[in-house]
DRENFI-522228 format. One record per residue: residue number from 1; residue in three letters; x, y, z of N, C-alpha, C in turn. Coordinates in steps of 0.02 Angstrom, whole numbers, plus 50000, padded with zeros to 5 digits. Example, Ala and Ser with C-alpha at 12.3 -4.5 7.8 and 13.67 -1.06 7.14 Angstrom:
+-----+-----+-------+-------+-------+-------+-------+-------+-------+-------+-------+
!   n ! res !   nc1 !   nc2 !   nc3 !  cac1 !  cac2 !  cac3 !   cc1 !   cc2 !   cc3 !
+-----+-----+-------+-------+-------+-------+-------+-------+-------+-------+-------+
!   1 ! Ala ! 50660 ! 49716 ! 50390 ! 50615 ! 49775 ! 50390 ! 50660 ! 49835 ! 50390 !
!   2 ! Ser ! 50642 ! 49888 ! 50354 ! 50684 ! 49947 ! 50357 ! 50645 ! 50002 ! 50394 !
+-----+-----+-------+-------+-------+-------+-------+-------+-------+-------+-------+
END
This chain:
+-----+-----+-------+-------+-------+-------+-------+-------+-------+-------+-------+
!   n ! res !   nc1 !   nc2 !   nc3 !  cac1 !  cac2 !  cac3 !   cc1 !   cc2 !   cc3 !
+-----+-----+-------+-------+-------+-------+-------+-------+-------+-------+-------+
!   1 ! Met ! 49410 ! 51477 ! 49672 ! 49412 ! 51436 ! 49739 ! 49430 ! 51387 ! 49742 !
!   2 ! Cys ! 49456 ! 51351 ! 49797 ! 49469 ! 51275 ! 49809 ! 49423 ! 51258 ! 49856 !
!   3 ! Asp ! 49399 ! 51208 ! 49862 ! 49368 ! 51160 ! 49908 ! 49424 ! 51126 ! 49949 !
!   4 ! Glu ! 49419 ! 51152 ! 50002 ! 49480 ! 51117 ! 50044 ! 49480 ! 51065 ! 50110 !
!   5 ! Thr ! 49419 ! 51027 ! 50073 ! 49388 ! 50974 ! 50131 ! 49446 ! 50917 ! 50113 !
!   6 ! Ile ! 49460 ! 50890 ! 50185 ! 49502 ! 50835 ! 50183 ! 49445 ! 50789 ! 50187 !
!   7 ! Val ! 49469 ! 50748 ! 50137 ! 49424 ! 50667 ! 50123 ! 49458 ! 50618 ! 50149 !
!   8 ! Gly ! 49519 ! 50607 ! 50151 ! 49565 ! 50558 ! 50199 ! 49635 ! 50571 ! 50213 !
!   9 ! Tyr ! 49676 ! 50535 ! 50219 ! 49740 ! 50540 ! 50243 ! 49758 ! 50469 ! 50247 !
!  10 ! Val ! 49832 ! 50486 ! 50266 ! 49870 ! 50418 ! 50275 ! 49939 ! 50454 ! 50299 !
!  11 ! Ser ! 49959 ! 50406 ! 50361 ! 50027 ! 50413 ! 50397 ! 50071 ! 50360 ! 50378 !
!  12 ! Leu ! 50137 ! 50379 ! 50366 ! 50202 ! 50354 ! 50370 ! 50254 ! 50347 ! 50405 !
!  13 ! Leu ! 50273 ! 50289 ! 50406 ! 50327 ! 50286 ! 50478 ! 50373 ! 50235 ! 50442 !
!  14 ! Thr ! 50450 ! 50251 ! 50475 ! 50471 ! 50187 ! 50473 ! 50463 ! 50129 ! 50509 !
!  15 ! Asp ! 50498 ! 50073 ! 50489 ! 50462 ! 50006 ! 50520 ! 50517 ! 49942 ! 50521 !
!  16 ! Thr ! 50519 ! 49902 ! 50536 ! 50566 ! 49841 ! 50517 ! 50517 ! 49768 ! 50522 !
!  17 ! Leu ! 50529 ! 49711 ! 50483 ! 50507 ! 49661 ! 50474 ! 50566 ! 49612 ! 50473 !
!  18 ! Pro ! 50563 ! 49564 ! 50539 ! 50584 ! 49513 ! 50558 ! 50604 ! 49451 ! 50500 !
!  19 ! Leu ! 50661 ! 49441 ! 50489 ! 50664 ! 49398 ! 50424 ! 50628 ! 49330 ! 50439 !
!  20 ! Lys ! 50606 ! 49323 ! 50504 ! 50587 ! 49258 ! 50528 ! 50505 ! 49254 ! 50508 !
!  21 ! Asp ! 50479 ! 49326 ! 50516 ! 50412 ! 49329 ! 50488 ! 50386 ! 49326 ! 50430 !
!  22 ! Ile ! 50439 ! 49318 ! 50378 ! 50421 ! 49323 ! 50327 ! 50389 ! 49235 ! 50279 !
!  23 ! Arg ! 50320 ! 49239 ! 50269 ! 50300 ! 49169 ! 50265 ! 50309 ! 49144 ! 50197 !
!  24 ! Asp ! 50329 ! 49177 ! 50139 ! 50337 ! 49152 ! 50078 ! 50426 ! 49128 ! 50085 !
!  25 ! Glu ! 50429 ! 49077 ! 50089 ! 50507 ! 49032 ! 50072 ! 50561 ! 49064 ! 50033 !
!  26 ! Asp ! 50530 ! 49078 ! 49973 ! 50574 ! 49096 ! 49908 ! 50596 ! 49168 ! 49915 !
!  27 ! Thr ! 50552 ! 49193 ! 49937 ! 50566 ! 49272 ! 49971 ! 50622 ! 49265 ! 50032 !
!  28 ! Lys ! 50603 ! 49229 ! 50076 ! 50662 ! 49235 ! 50128 ! 50732 ! 49219 ! 50094 !
!  29 ! Gln ! 50724 ! 49149 ! 50046 ! 50786 ! 49136 ! 50041 ! 50820 ! 49182 ! 49994 !
!  30 ! Asp ! 50773 ! 49229 ! 49937 ! 50792 ! 49269 ! 49889 ! 50842 ! 49324 ! 49934 !
!  31 ! Ile ! 50814 ! 49359 ! 49989 ! 50849 ! 49399 ! 50037 ! 50896 ! 49376 ! 50081 !
!  32 ! Lys ! 50906 ! 49308 ! 50100 ! 50967 ! 49280 ! 50111 ! 51034 ! 49278 ! 50066 !
!  33 ! Asp ! 51007 ! 49267 ! 49999 ! 51065 ! 49253 ! 49960 ! 51083 ! 49315 ! 49934 !
!  34 ! Gln ! 51040 ! 49376 ! 49942 ! 51040 ! 49432 ! 49914 ! 51102 ! 49476 ! 49968 !
!  35 ! Leu ! 51089 ! 49462 ! 50032 ! 51113 ! 49503 ! 50087 ! 51169 ! 49454 ! 50128 !
!  36 ! Asn ! 51184 ! 49391 ! 50102 ! 51228 ! 49363 ! 50125 ! 51229 ! 49347 ! 50191 !
!  37 ! Phe ! 51159 ! 49326 ! 50245 ! 51160 ! 49319 ! 50292 ! 51118 ! 49264 ! 50318 !
!  38 ! Val ! 51116 ! 49247 ! 50363 ! 51077 ! 49189 ! 50375 ! 51036 ! 49188 ! 50448 !
!  39 ! Ser ! 51058 ! 49237 ! 50474 ! 51033 ! 49254 ! 50548 ! 50943 ! 49254 ! 50536 !
!  40 ! Lys ! 50898 ! 49211 ! 50568 ! 50844 ! 49227 ! 50580 ! 50810 ! 49281 ! 50618 !
!  41 ! Lys ! 50853 ! 49323 ! 50660 ! 50833 ! 49364 ! 50696 ! 50850 ! 49438 ! 50662 !
!  42 ! Arg ! 50866 ! 49434 ! 50609 ! 50880 ! 49487 ! 50565 ! 50821 ! 49534 ! 50543 !
!  43 ! Lys ! 50816 ! 49602 ! 50555 ! 50759 ! 49630 ! 50552 ! 50792 ! 49671 ! 50481 !
!  44 ! Leu ! 50723 ! 49671 ! 50439 ! 50735 ! 49715 ! 50386 ! 50688 ! 49776 ! 50377 !
!  45 ! Pro ! 50712 ! 49826 ! 50334 ! 50688 ! 49901 ! 50346 ! 50625 ! 49898 ! 50303 !
!  46 ! Ala ! 50577 ! 49919 ! 50331 ! 50502 ! 49936 ! 50289 ! 50491 ! 50002 ! 50311 !
!  47 ! Ile ! 50417 ! 50015 ! 50261 ! 50381 ! 50082 ! 50278 ! 50332 ! 50057 ! 50302 !
!  48 ! Lys ! 50297 ! 50092 ! 50372 ! 50248 ! 50048 ! 50411 ! 50182 ! 50120 ! 50374 !
!  49 ! Ile ! 50123 ! 50095 ! 50355 ! 50055 ! 50134 ! 50358 ! 50035 ! 50150 ! 50428 !
!  50 ! Gly ! 50046 ! 50207 ! 50457 ! 50027 ! 50215 ! 50523 ! 49960 ! 50213 ! 50534 !
!  51 ! Arg ! 49917 ! 50250 ! 50476 ! 49845 ! 50256 ! 50478 ! 49830 ! 50285 ! 50388 !
!  52 ! Leu ! 49786 ! 50248 ! 50383 ! 49742 ! 50271 ! 50321 ! 49670 ! 50271 ! 50331 !
!  53 ! Ala ! 49647 ! 50335 ! 50322 ! 49571 ! 50332 ! 50327 ! 49536 ! 50388 ! 50279 !
!  54 ! Ile ! 49472 ! 50374 ! 50269 ! 49446 ! 50410 ! 50227 ! 49379 ! 50432 ! 50266 !
!  55 ! Asp ! 49355 ! 50499 ! 50261 ! 49293 ! 50527 ! 50307 ! 49238 ! 50486 ! 50268 !
!  56 ! Glu ! 49196 ! 50478 ! 50323 ! 49136 ! 50445 ! 50308 ! 49082 ! 50452 ! 50243 !
!  57 ! Lys ! 49100 ! 50534 ! 50256 ! 49027 ! 50544 ! 50187 ! 49083 ! 50524 ! 50129 !
!  58 ! Tyr ! 49145 ! 50507 ! 50111 ! 49159 ! 50491 ! 50051 ! 49179 ! 50421 ! 50058 !
!  59 ! Ala ! 49163 ! 50370 ! 50091 ! 49178 ! 50313 ! 50116 ! 49161 ! 50261 ! 50041 !
!  60 ! His ! 49184 ! 50194 ! 50036 ! 49169 ! 50159 ! 49990 ! 49152 ! 50199 ! 49926 !
!  61 ! Lys ! 49206 ! 50234 ! 49899 ! 49201 ! 50260 ! 49838 ! 49259 ! 50254 ! 49790 !
!  62 ! Gly ! 49308 ! 50212 ! 49822 ! 49366 ! 50199 ! 49804 ! 49427 ! 50233 ! 49815 !
!  63 ! Leu ! 49403 ! 50280 ! 49849 ! 49464 ! 50327 ! 49876 ! 49538 ! 50289 ! 49915 !
!  64 ! Gly ! 49509 ! 50239 ! 49965 ! 49562 ! 50211 ! 49999 ! 49606 ! 50172 ! 49959 !
!  65 ! Ser ! 49569 ! 50155 ! 49910 ! 49627 ! 50115 ! 49863 ! 49668 ! 50150 ! 49827 !
!  66 ! Glu ! 49628 ! 50224 ! 49818 ! 49679 ! 50260 ! 49773 ! 49738 ! 50290 ! 49808 !
!  67 ! Ile ! 49712 ! 50304 ! 49865 ! 49780 ! 50328 ! 49909 ! 49818 ! 50279 ! 49924 !
!  68 ! Leu ! 49804 ! 50228 ! 49949 ! 49856 ! 50161 ! 49953 ! 49900 ! 50145 ! 49895 !
!  69 ! Met ! 49864 ! 50144 ! 49833 ! 49900 ! 50149 ! 49762 ! 49957 ! 50198 ! 49760 !
!  70 ! Ser ! 49930 ! 50256 ! 49774 ! 49977 ! 50316 ! 49772 ! 50048 ! 50285 ! 49831 !
!  71 ! Val ! 50015 ! 50270 ! 49884 ! 50073 ! 50271 ! 49916 ! 50137 ! 50211 ! 49913 !
!  72 ! Leu ! 50104 ! 50162 ! 49877 ! 50144 ! 50104 ! 49862 ! 50188 ! 50115 ! 49790 !
!  73 ! Phe ! 50143 ! 50160 ! 49741 ! 50173 ! 50179 ! 49692 ! 50253 ! 50225 ! 49706 !
!  74 ! Asn ! 50235 ! 50267 ! 49780 ! 50295 ! 50315 ! 49789 ! 50356 ! 50279 ! 49846 !
!  75 ! Val ! 50315 ! 50237 ! 49882 ! 50359 ! 50191 ! 49912 ! 50409 ! 50145 ! 49858 !
!  76 ! Lys ! 50381 ! 50126 ! 49818 ! 50428 ! 50083 ! 49759 ! 50477 ! 50129 ! 49745 !
!  77 ! Asn ! 50471 ! 50192 ! 49712 ! 50497 ! 50237 ! 49692 ! 50557 ! 50260 ! 49737 !
!  78 ! Ile ! 50543 ! 50270 ! 49803 ! 50589 ! 50293 ! 49860 ! 50644 ! 50233 ! 49857 !
!  79 ! Ala ! 50614 ! 50172 ! 49866 ! 50649 ! 50114 ! 49887 ! 50691 ! 50094 ! 49828 !
!  80 ! Glu ! 50687 ! 50104 ! 49773 ! 50704 ! 50111 ! 49695 ! 50790 ! 50151 ! 49704 !
!  81 ! Asp ! 50749 ! 50209 ! 49716 ! 50810 ! 50270 ! 49705 ! 50850 ! 50296 ! 49769 !
!  82 ! Asn ! 50822 ! 50292 ! 49838 ! 50852 ! 50326 ! 49888 ! 50849 ! 50284 ! 49941 !
!  83 ! Ala ! 50814 ! 50221 ! 49957 ! 50813 ! 50182 ! 50024 ! 50816 ! 50105 ! 50010 !
!  84 ! Gly ! 50858 ! 50075 ! 50057 ! 50838 ! 50005 ! 50054 ! 50791 ! 49975 ! 50076 !
!  85 ! Leu ! 50729 ! 49974 ! 50058 ! 50683 ! 49938 ! 50079 ! 50641 ! 49907 ! 50034 !
!  86 ! Arg ! 50615 ! 49836 ! 50065 ! 50582 ! 49809 ! 50019 ! 50508 ! 49789 ! 50060 !
!  87 ! Phe ! 50497 ! 49797 ! 50097 ! 50418 ! 49797 ! 50121 ! 50386 ! 49863 ! 50156 !
!  88 ! Val ! 50320 ! 49856 ! 50132 ! 50272 ! 49904 ! 50176 ! 50219 ! 49855 ! 50219 !
!  89 ! Thr ! 50220 ! 49877 ! 50288 ! 50183 ! 49851 ! 50336 ! 50125 ! 49889 ! 50355 !
!  90 ! Val ! 50068 ! 49850 ! 50391 ! 50004 ! 49885 ! 50436 ! 49995 ! 49856 ! 50483 !
!  91 ! Glu ! 49987 ! 49878 ! 50536 ! 49952 ! 49850 ! 50590 ! 49871 ! 49884 ! 50582 !
!  92 ! Gly ! 49845 ! 49845 ! 50534 ! 49752 ! 49867 ! 50512 ! 49709 ! 49842 ! 50567 !
!  93 ! Tyr ! 49677 ! 49883 ! 50564 ! 49605 ! 49868 ! 50617 ! 49571 ! 49804 ! 50584 !
!  94 ! Ala ! 49539 ! 49754 ! 50631 ! 49498 ! 49711 ! 50609 ! 49455 ! 49722 ! 50550 !
!  95 ! Ser ! 49413 ! 49772 ! 50562 ! 49370 ! 49822 ! 50512 ! 49389 ! 49825 ! 50436 !
!  96 ! Ala ! 49462 ! 49831 ! 50435 ! 49503 ! 49843 ! 50380 ! 49551 ! 49790 ! 50354 !
!  97 ! Tyr ! 49532 ! 49726 ! 50380 ! 49577 ! 49670 ! 50364 ! 49566 ! 49640 ! 50288 !
!  98 ! Asn ! 49506 ! 49642 ! 50270 ! 49504 ! 49631 ! 50211 ! 49514 ! 49673 ! 50145 !
!  99 ! Phe ! 49509 ! 49731 ! 50172 ! 49545 ! 49800 ! 50121 ! 49617 ! 49774 ! 50124 !
! 100 ! Tyr ! 49654 ! 49766 ! 50165 ! 49721 ! 49756 ! 50147 ! 49738 ! 49695 ! 50116 !
! 101 ! Thr ! 49707 ! 49632 ! 50131 ! 49704 ! 49568 ! 50111 ! 49670 ! 49574 ! 50034 !
! 102 ! Asn ! 49637 ! 49621 ! 50023 ! 49614 ! 49601 ! 49956 ! 49682 ! 49646 ! 49905 !
! 103 ! His ! 49723 ! 49690 ! 49931 ! 49774 ! 49727 ! 49911 ! 49836 ! 49693 ! 49917 !
! 104 ! Asn ! 49842 ! 49615 ! 49930 ! 49875 ! 49581 ! 49935 ! 49929 ! 49577 ! 49990 !
! 105 ! Phe ! 49917 ! 49625 ! 50053 ! 49945 ! 49610 ! 50103 ! 49941 ! 49537 ! 50137 !
! 106 ! Ile ! 49988 ! 49505 ! 50163 ! 49998 ! 49460 ! 50195 ! 49993 ! 49477 ! 50265 !
! 107 ! Asn ! 49961 ! 49418 ! 50302 ! 49957 ! 49418 ! 50371 ! 50004 ! 49379 ! 50406 !
! 108 ! Leu ! 50032 ! 49399 ! 50452 ! 50109 ! 49369 ! 50482 ! 50082 ! 49298 ! 50514 !
! 109 ! Glu ! 50002 ! 49281 ! 50520 ! 50004 ! 49231 ! 50548 ! 49986 ! 49162 ! 50504 !
! 110 ! Lys ! 50005 ! 49123 ! 50518 ! 50016 ! 49068 ! 50467 ! 49937 ! 49043 ! 50448 !
! 111 ! Asp ! 49900 ! 49054 ! 50499 ! 49839 ! 49014 ! 50493 ! 49783 ! 49071 ! 50457 !
! 112 ! Asp ! 49804 ! 49109 ! 50407 ! 49754 ! 49145 ! 50390 ! 49680 ! 49123 ! 50388 !
! 113 ! Asp ! 49666 ! 49074 ! 50365 ! 49595 ! 49047 ! 50331 ! 49558 ! 49051 ! 50395 !
! 114 ! Lys ! 49585 ! 49026 ! 50470 ! 49548 ! 49030 ! 50510 ! 49538 ! 49103 ! 50548 !
! 115 ! Ile ! 49577 ! 49148 ! 50526 ! 49557 ! 49231 ! 50550 ! 49507 ! 49234 ! 50506 !
! 116 ! Lys ! 49503 ! 49235 ! 50449 ! 49440 ! 49251 ! 50397 ! 49387 ! 49219 ! 50422 !
! 117 ! Glu ! 49384 ! 49157 ! 50442 ! 49323 ! 49122 ! 50459 ! 49290 ! 49163 ! 50537 !
! 118 ! Lys ! 49331 ! 49188 ! 50556 ! 49308 ! 49219 ! 50636 ! 49297 ! 49296 ! 50619 !
! 119 ! Leu ! 49315 ! 49315 ! 50556 ! 49322 ! 49407 ! 50550 ! 49267 ! 49431 ! 50585 !
! 120 ! Asp ! 49198 ! 49414 ! 50557 ! 49134 ! 49447 ! 50563 ! 49127 ! 49444 ! 50641 !
! 121 ! Ile ! 49163 ! 49389 ! 50686 ! 49149 ! 49388 ! 50754 ! 49182 ! 49445 ! 50801 !
! 122 ! Ile ! 49259 ! 49443 ! 50762 ! 49304 ! 49476 ! 50785 ! 49278 ! 49573 ! 50783 !
! 123 ! Ile ! 49278 ! 49573 ! 50711 ! 49238 ! 49629 ! 50697 ! 49181 ! 49675 ! 50741 !
! 124 ! Glu ! 49132 ! 49610 ! 50752 ! 49087 ! 49642 ! 50796 ! 49101 ! 49649 ! 50864 !
! 125 ! Arg ! 49137 ! 49612 ! 50898 ! 49156 ! 49601 ! 50966 ! 49224 ! 49670 ! 50968 !
! 126 ! Asn ! 49249 ! 49680 ! 50928 ! 49303 ! 49729 ! 50945 ! 49342 ! 49757 ! 50861 !
! 127 ! Pro ! 49301 ! 49792 ! 50809 ! 49326 ! 49800 ! 50776 ! 49408 ! 49845 ! 50764 !
! 128 ! Glu ! 49422 ! 49864 ! 50831 ! 49484 ! 49892 ! 50828 ! 49550 ! 49864 ! 50853 !
! 129 ! Gln ! 49519 ! 49781 ! 50848 ! 49561 ! 49733 ! 50855 ! 49617 ! 49747 ! 50798 !
! 130 ! Thr ! 49701 ! 49730 ! 50805 ! 49738 ! 49738 ! 50743 ! 49769 ! 49670 ! 50730 !
! 131 ! Phe ! 49790 ! 49676 ! 50666 ! 49823 ! 49633 ! 50639 ! 49881 ! 49660 ! 50596 !
! 132 ! Tyr ! 49951 ! 49618 ! 50610 ! 50009 ! 49650 ! 50575 ! 50010 ! 49617 ! 50512 !
! 133 ! Leu ! 50005 ! 49648 ! 50443 ! 50020 ! 49629 ! 50391 ! 50075 ! 49648 ! 50356 !
! 134 ! Tyr ! 50105 ! 49626 ! 50304 ! 50138 ! 49658 ! 50263 ! 50147 ! 49642 ! 50185 !
! 135 ! Leu ! 50177 ! 49688 ! 50161 ! 50176 ! 49660 ! 50067 ! 50237 ! 49670 ! 50040 !
! 136 ! Ile ! 50238 ! 49632 ! 50004 ! 50321 ! 49620 ! 49977 ! 50331 ! 49662 ! 49926 !
+-----+-----+-------+-------+-------+-------+-------+-------+-------+-------+-------+
END
């Protein structure tokens, strides 16, 4: 007999990331060189993590990281074989901000240090405030 308990889930969507929002100038230039365009309004294809959640009974056991790593592994394979995408995006809650930044996601806001300084206050006041982050 199989235990059919759902301990976590993830949903994925298609998304775009404007070239102008990429903070790393080397990556931005590399994309411009590869695609032969200079328009800062250009939007690049991405996969967005719509929601990633773990049941509270199973939280803080590394399952969220395992699911995220599985998603990233599969997205990488899809990107290499079947689709022209380069980024993973997420509009993560403030309460999950450190989870994503600890997994190398980058905030679109240029002043990430100020956000981190105020994060505890933001979480206390509005844990569902969202931040748009991306992973190269």
